C-alpha positions as CSV (number, residue, x, y, z in Angstrom):
1,M,76.7,74.4,104.4
2,E,74.8,77.6,105.1
3,L,76.7,78.2,108.4
4,E,80.0,77.5,106.7
5,D,79.2,80.0,104.0
6,R,78.5,82.7,106.6
7,I,81.9,82.0,108.2
8,V,83.7,82.2,104.9
9,S,81.8,85.4,104.1
10,Q,82.8,87.0,107.4
11,F,86.4,86.3,106.9
12,H,86.4,87.5,103.3
13,N,84.6,90.7,104.2
14,S,87.2,91.3,106.9
15,M,90.1,90.6,104.6
16,E,88.7,93.0,102.0
17,I,88.3,95.9,104.5
18,N,91.7,95.2,105.9
19,A,93.3,95.3,102.4
20,V,91.6,98.6,101.6
21,T,92.6,100.1,105.0
22,I,96.3,99.1,104.6
23,E,96.4,100.4,101.0
24,Q,95.0,103.8,102.1
25,Y,96.6,104.2,105.5
26,T,100.0,102.6,105.7
27,P,101.8,106.1,105.7
28,L,99.5,107.4,108.4
29,I,99.9,104.3,110.5
30,A,103.7,104.7,110.2
31,H,103.3,108.4,111.2
32,A,101.2,107.5,114.2
33,G,103.9,105.1,115.2
34,E,106.5,107.9,115.0
35,L,104.2,110.2,117.1
36,L,103.8,107.5,119.8
37,L,107.6,106.9,119.8
38,H,108.2,110.7,120.2
39,C,105.7,110.7,123.1
40,L,107.4,107.8,124.9
41,V,111.0,109.0,124.4
42,N,110.0,112.3,125.9
43,E,108.7,110.6,129.0
44,S,105.1,111.4,128.2
45,K,102.2,108.9,128.3
46,I,99.6,107.5,126.0
47,V,96.0,108.0,127.1
48,C,93.4,105.8,125.4
49,C,89.6,105.7,125.4
50,G,86.6,104.4,123.4
51,N,83.1,103.2,124.1
52,G,81.7,99.6,124.0
53,G,83.8,97.3,121.9
54,S,86.2,100.2,121.1
55,A,86.8,100.5,124.9
56,A,87.8,96.8,124.9
57,L,90.3,97.4,122.0
58,A,91.7,100.4,123.8
59,Q,92.2,98.3,126.9
60,H,93.9,95.6,124.9
61,F,96.3,98.1,123.5
62,T,97.2,99.6,126.8
63,S,97.7,96.1,128.2
64,L,100.1,95.3,125.5
65,L,102.1,98.5,126.1
66,M,102.2,98.1,129.9
67,N,103.1,94.5,129.8
68,R,104.5,93.1,126.6
69,F,103.7,92.7,122.9
70,R,105.7,89.8,121.4
71,Q,108.7,89.7,123.7
72,E,109.6,90.8,127.2
73,R,110.6,94.5,127.5
74,P,110.1,97.3,130.0
75,G,106.5,98.4,130.5
76,L,105.5,101.6,128.7
77,P,103.3,104.4,130.2
78,A,99.7,104.0,128.9
79,I,96.3,104.3,130.5
80,N,92.9,103.4,129.4
81,L,90.3,105.8,130.7
82,S,87.5,103.4,129.9
83,A,88.7,100.7,132.3
84,D,88.1,102.4,135.6
85,A,84.5,101.4,136.4
86,A,84.2,103.5,139.6
87,T,85.4,106.7,137.9
88,V,83.4,106.1,134.7
89,S,80.2,105.4,136.6
90,G,80.8,108.2,139.1
91,I,81.2,110.9,136.4
92,S,78.3,109.5,134.5
93,S,75.9,109.5,137.5
94,D,77.0,112.9,138.9
95,G,77.1,114.7,135.6
96,N,76.5,113.1,132.3
97,F,78.3,110.5,130.2
98,S,79.6,113.0,127.6
99,E,82.1,114.3,130.3
100,V,83.3,110.8,131.2
101,Y,86.7,111.1,129.4
102,A,87.1,114.9,129.3
103,K,87.1,115.1,133.1
104,Q,89.8,112.4,133.4
105,I,91.9,114.0,130.6
106,S,91.6,117.4,132.3
107,A,92.9,115.8,135.6
108,I,95.8,113.8,134.3
109,G,96.6,115.0,130.7
110,Q,99.9,116.8,130.2
111,P,101.4,118.6,127.2
112,G,103.2,116.0,125.1
113,D,100.9,113.2,126.0
114,I,98.9,111.5,123.2
115,L,95.2,110.7,123.2
116,L,94.6,107.6,121.2
117,L,90.8,107.4,120.6
118,V,89.1,104.3,119.2
119,T,85.6,104.7,117.6
120,T,83.6,102.9,114.9
121,D,81.8,106.1,113.7
122,G,83.1,109.2,115.4
123,R,79.7,110.4,116.7
124,S,79.9,110.0,120.5
125,G,79.7,113.1,122.6
126,S,82.1,111.6,125.1
127,L,84.7,111.3,122.4
128,I,84.2,114.8,121.0
129,Q,84.6,116.2,124.5
130,A,87.7,114.0,125.1
131,I,89.4,115.6,122.0
132,Q,88.5,119.1,123.1
133,A,89.9,118.4,126.6
134,A,93.1,116.9,125.1
135,H,93.6,120.0,123.0
136,D,93.1,122.2,126.1
137,R,95.9,120.2,127.7
138,E,98.1,120.5,124.6
139,M,98.0,116.8,123.8
140,T,98.2,115.3,120.3
141,T,95.3,113.1,119.2
142,I,95.4,109.9,117.1
143,I,92.0,108.6,116.1
144,L,91.1,105.1,114.9
145,N,87.8,105.7,113.3
146,G,85.3,104.1,110.8
147,N,82.4,104.8,108.5
148,D,82.5,108.5,107.3
149,G,84.4,109.7,110.3
150,G,81.5,111.4,112.0
151,D,81.9,114.5,114.1
152,V,85.4,114.0,115.4
153,T,87.2,114.4,112.1
154,S,86.7,118.1,112.0
155,L,88.2,118.6,115.4
156,L,91.7,117.3,114.4
157,G,94.6,119.7,113.9
158,P,97.0,119.5,111.0
159,D,99.6,117.4,112.9
160,E,97.1,114.9,114.2
161,V,96.2,111.5,112.7
162,E,93.0,109.9,111.7
163,I,92.9,106.3,110.4
164,C,89.3,105.9,109.2
165,V,88.4,102.3,108.2
166,P,86.1,102.5,105.1
167,S,83.1,100.5,106.4
168,D,79.8,101.1,108.1
169,D,79.9,97.7,109.7
170,P,81.2,98.2,113.3
171,I,82.4,94.6,113.5
172,L,84.6,94.9,110.4
173,V,85.9,98.3,111.7
174,H,86.8,96.5,115.0
175,D,88.6,93.8,113.0
176,A,90.7,96.4,111.2
177,H,91.3,98.5,114.3
178,L,92.8,95.4,116.1
179,L,95.3,95.0,113.3
180,V,96.2,98.7,113.3
181,L,96.7,98.6,117.1
182,H,98.9,95.5,116.8
183,A,100.9,97.3,114.0
184,L,101.4,100.3,116.3
185,C,102.6,98.0,119.1
186,D,105.1,96.5,116.7
187,L,106.3,99.9,115.4
188,I,106.8,101.1,119.0
189,D,108.8,98.0,120.0
190,Y,110.8,98.1,116.8
191,Q,111.7,101.8,117.2
192,L,112.5,101.5,120.9
193,F,114.2,98.2,121.1
194,G,115.4,97.2,117.6
195,G,114.8,94.5,115.1
196,D,114.8,91.6,117.6
197,F,111.4,92.7,118.8
């Protein structure tokens, strides 16, 4: 029974954090969906990054955009900067890891692009430098964050979006981020392709 109790507890904790997140952030998630639509309609791209499990979530999101979400549709321009092992390891070994995303953003970022950054606590130097590089390239930033927001929160401009899951447990933050990313995919498909998607 002890193992079953742990399973039930994990699900209940996740449902509680998801409920609080959706109560606090539904308008901001909708706004982020509008920003992403505007980016895509204007033939710009979505650039994603994160570290560890957040990198995996960023890769999942870009995969859904490039391929499909629920139904077949044209691929959408999105790139995950965390996924290129050769580039990530090269920048890390030749310089330092804090530059790993900033260098890529400086190389490929264009005005009108969106940086979608995924983090559980907003404290990584690589993500701080990524935001600074995105601002230098006149990109808009959307952050999926957690805990108290960390250091990245203060870097956002007034038109940028932060969805900060109110938990210091990174696993629960990841659970909520996955739902938010799926909601964003749904909003993009709905706005671009209509109610059948």
